[in-house]
C-alpha positions in Angstrom: -18.2 2.0 23.3 -19.4 -1.4 23.5 -17.2 -4.6 24.2 -18.3 -5.8 20.8 -17.5 -2.8 18.8 -13.4 -2.5 21.2 -13.1 -6.4 19.7 -14.1 -5.0 16.2 -11.7 -2.5 15.9 -8.9 -4.2 17.6 -9.2 -7.2 15.2 -9.3 -4.3 12.2 -6.1 -2.8 13.9 -4.4 -6.3 13.8 -5.2 -7.0 10.2 -4.3 -3.7 9.0 -0.9 -4.0 11.0 -0.2 -7.5 10.0 -1.0 -6.0 6.1 1.2 -3.4 6.6 4.4 -5.7 7.8 3.8 -7.9 4.8 4.0 -5.1 2.6 7.1 -3.9 4.2 9.1 -7.3 4.3 8.2 -7.8 0.5 10.9 -5.0 -0.3 13.2 -7.0 1.8 13.5 -10.0 -0.2 16.8 -10.8 -1.6 16.3 -11.7 -5.0 20.1 -11.0 -5.9 21.4 -12.2 -9.4 24.2 -14.7 -8.7 25.4 -17.4 -11.1 26.9 -18.0 -14.5 23.7 -17.7 -16.9 22.0 -20.6 -17.9 18.9 -19.4 -19.7 17.2 -16.6 -21.4 13.7 -14.7 -21.3 11.9 -13.7 -24.4 8.4 -12.4 -24.7 8.2 -10.5 -21.4 4.6 -9.1 -20.2 4.0 -7.1 -17.2 1.3 -6.1 -15.5 1.1 -4.0 -11.9 0.3 -5.7 -8.9 -2.5 -4.0 -7.0 -2.5 -6.3 -4.1 0.8 -4.5 -3.2 -0.9 -1.1 -4.3 0.8 -1.1 -7.5 4.1 -1.2 -6.4 5.4 -4.5 -7.5 5.1 -5.8 -10.8 3.5 -9.5 -12.0 5.6 -10.4 -15.1 5.7 -13.5 -17.1 8.1 -14.7 -19.9 9.4 -17.7 -21.7 12.5 -19.0 -20.6 14.6 -21.0 -22.7 17.6 -23.2 -21.3 20.9 -24.0 -22.5 19.7 -27.1 -23.9 17.0 -25.5 -25.9 14.0 -26.4 -23.7 11.2 -24.1 -23.1 9.5 -23.0 -20.1 6.9 -20.7 -18.9 8.2 -18.2 -15.7 6.0 -16.0 -13.4 7.3 -13.5 -11.4 5.6 -11.5 -8.6 8.7 -9.9 -7.3 9.6 -7.3 -9.7 12.5 -9.6 -11.3 11.6 -8.6 -14.6 9.9 -5.1 -14.9 8.5 -3.2 -17.8 11.6 -2.1 -19.3 12.5 -5.6 -19.7 9.6 -5.8 -22.5 11.1 -6.3 -25.7 14.5 -7.3 -24.9 16.2 -10.8 -23.9 17.1 -11.2 -20.3 19.4 -13.0 -19.3 18.6 -16.0 -16.5 20.9 -17.2 -13.8 20.8 -19.7 -11.1 20.9 -18.5 -7.4 23.3 -20.3 -5.0 
């Protein structure tokens, strides 16, 4: 095996390990729901996140706060899922 090929394989293994670490680390994000409801999410739409091999959902919703202002919310960490489509979900503040 040539020196160039060994370097290339080492780099490939390093990139694969970094991707794996990022993939596993994404499941340990703390997304606990705490606080009082201050808004609601409507019009929820979801699609799979294939960058993480389809294990997570990319969802978007229209969030209406207690003052009536509307915002577009996008979550790529499965805070919303397809089970939330067609329902109104409460939104809280994380402290």
